[in-house]
N, C-alpha and C positions, 0 to 999 in steps of 0.2 A: 820474137813472138812465138815461133814454133817451139823453141825450147821451153818457154814458160808454160805453153799449153800442154806439152808432154809431162812437165813437172806436176801440173795441176791434175792431170789424169792419173799420174802415178800416185799422188796423195789420195785420190779418190779410191783407187783399187788396192792400196796397201792394207787397209783394215780387213778387206775381204780375203786378201792373200794370207794374212796372218791367221785369220779365223777359219780358213778352209780346212785344215786338219780336224779341228773340233766339229765343224759342220758336217764333214764326211762321217765321223764317228757317230754323231747324233743321228744322221740319216740311216746309217747302217744298223745301229742298235735300237733306235726308237721308231723312226718314221717308216722304214721298210717293214718291220714286224706288224705295226699297226695297219698299214695298207694291205699287207698280205692276209692278215687275219680277217679284215673286213671283206676282202675278196672271197676268202674261204667261207665266210658266213652266208654268202649268196649262192653257194653250191650245195649239193647233196653228197658230201664226201664222207664215206664210212670206211674206216681202216679195216673192219672185219670183212668187208666185201671185196675191196681191192682199190687200185689206184684210179679207176674210172670215176669221174665225177660229173654230175648233171647240174646245169645252171637252173636254179629254182627261184631266183630273185629274192623277194621278201618273205617267202613261205616259212623259213625258219623263225623269223621274228613274229609272224602271226601265230604260229604254233606255240611259241613261248608265252605270248601275252594273252592268248585266247583259249587254248586247248590243253596246255600242259598243266594239269592239276598239281603235279609234284613240284614243279618250279614255282607256281603261284603259292603253294603251301610253304615252300622254303622262304619266300618273301615274308610271309607272316611270322615264321619262326625267327628270321633275322630281326624283324621289328620287335618281337617279344624279348629278344636278348639285348637289343640296342637300348631300348627305353630305360629299363631299370639300371643297366650298367652305366649309361651316360649320366643319369640323374644322381646316382650314388657316388660315382667317381667325382662329379663336380662338387657335391656337397662335402664329401670327405676330404677332397683336395683343398677346398677352401678352408675347412676347419683346421686341417693340419698346417696349412700355410699361415693362418692366423695365430696358431699356437707357436709356430716357429718364429714368427715376427716378434714375439715377446721374449724369445730366448736371447740372452746377451752373450753368455760365454759358451763356446763350443758349438755355435750354430752351424758352421761349415761341416763339422764332423757328423752332427746329428742329421743334417740334410743329406749328406753323402750316404749314410747308413739307410735312411728311409728311401733313397732313390735306387737302392740295389735291385728290388724286384723289376723295375723298368729296364734294367740292363740285361736281364735274363731273357734269352730267346723264347718265343712262345712255345716252341716244341719242348724245350727243357723244362719250362714252367708246367706245361701240361703233363709231362712224364712224372715230375715230382709230385704233383697233386693227384695224379692217377694212383700212384702208390699210396699216398696218404688216404685216399678214399677207398682203398682196398677193403673187401668185405671181412676177411679173416685176419689179415696181417697188416691192415692199414693203421696208421698212427691215430687217426681220428676215432675209429671204432674202439680200439684198445684203450685209448685215453678215456673215452666215454664210459666204457665198462668199469675201468678202475675207479672212476669218480662216482659211479652209481647212476649216471645219467641215463644210460640205456641198459637193458637186460640181455638183449640178443644182438648178434651182429647185424648191422644195418647196411642195406644195399643202396648207395646213393644214386644209382642209375637204374633203379627198378621201375620207375614211372616217368612219364614225360615231364611232369612238373618238377620232380626232384632232379632230373637231368638238366633241365634249364636252370634251376637254382644253382646247381654245382658249377655249370659253365659261367654263370653270372658272377658267382663268388670268386672263381679263379681269375676272371677278367678284371674284377675290381681290385684284387690283390696285385695283379700284374701292372695295371695302368693308372691306378690312383696316384702314384708318385709323379707321373707325367703332368697331371693336372695340378698337383701340388707345386711343382717347379714353375709351371707357367704362371700360376696365380701369385706365387711368392715374389716374383720379380717386381711387382708394383705396389706392394702393401705399405701404406703409411698410416693415416688415421682412417678408420674403417668406414663409418657411416657417411660422412660428409665429403671425404676426399677419395678414399680407396674405392668404395663400391661404384661411384659414378665413373671413375677412371678405369675400373676393371671391366667395364661392360664390353669394350672391344676385345680385351685380352680373353675374357671368358668366352666371347663369341668365337674367337679364333681357336681356342682350346676345344670347345664343343664341336666345331666344324671338323677339326682334324680327327678327333676321336670318333665322330659319326662316320667319316669316310673310312677310318681304320676298322671300325666295327662292322661296316657293311661287307668288307672283304675278310672277315674273320674265318680262318681255316685251320690253323695249327692246333688250336685248343679243341676244336670239334674232332679233328682227325685222330688225336691221341686220346681224348677223354671218352668220347661216346661213339665215334664213327657214324654220327647221324642218328643213332638210336636213342631210346627204343621206339621202333615203329616210325622212324623218320621225324620224330618230334624235335630233334635238334639239328636237322639238316638245313643249313643256311644256303644262301644263294651261291656263295663261292664254293661250298662243298658239293652242292648239286651240280654245278658246272664241271667240277673235277670228276664226278661220277659219270656224267654224260660223255666227257671226252676220253677218260682213261679206263672206264669200265665197260661202257656201252660202245666206245670207239666211234661215236658220232661227232667227228671233229668239226664239221661245218656247223652243226647245231650248237656245239659247245662254244664256238666262236661267236655265234649270234647271241647266246646267253651272256657272254662276256660284254658285248656291246650294249645289251639291255641294262646290265648292271652299271656300266659306265655312264650311260645316259640318265639312269635313275639317280645316281649320285650327283651328277652335274645338275640335274633339275632341283634336287634338294638343296644343293649349295647355292644356286641362284635364288631360290625362294628365301633361304635363310639370309642371304646378303640383302635382298630387297626389303625384308622385314626390318633388319637392323638399320638400314639407311632411312626407311620410312619413319621409324621411331626416333632416330637422331634428328631428322628434319622437323618432326613435331615438337621435339624437346627444344630445338633452337628457336 
């Protein structure tokens, strides 16, 4: 009896023993930084002042949500970038996926070629497009002058509207292949079979891109650096400036958690709407 009880306990603890190295790494790499950053967000820790930190509780969160006009403005800027980017990426991705579904010969090669932009890192994509948007030596302006479309060199980042348009265009070029690949996986007969079956796939793709666009940083850092006048300053870029330019590390940690909670709330609302519609359809 005692031997069988020991064998039973051993079987119960064996999975935990085998998983313990992975659990240790997860705790070290994910859980500890999350816990420490949350603790940091409850302090008034400023690298420019020194190592001394004062416990302030939720004051950083109330400042972010109620008094920080710059952060609240960055939320609006992020939404202005997200909405057209997400809508156009979904429509273009669906259109390209429909066209590819009709290709019989060479579909894998064409798909691989169209997916190349998604394989480029955001920083490299932003650097390439920054050079193409150049005022005097950019490919777009020079091509436009040679074709007679424009008469003078055009500054694509001269106004807030043009800067947002430029960021949206680059993001569409960079991430439309992702939506194309997601939607291409389930295409059969479009109206009666494909579209109803693609609802969940489209929801997943939209949710992933929404989360990704909420933390957009590389394109903003390279293309506009938040300008002109902070018109393209997103929530992620604003958090970067607060932490690594103003050195307010505690406040930057609080902004990070505000962003995480906002994305989580949007995701839960999106999932609730999807389930509610599925329940009504059933």
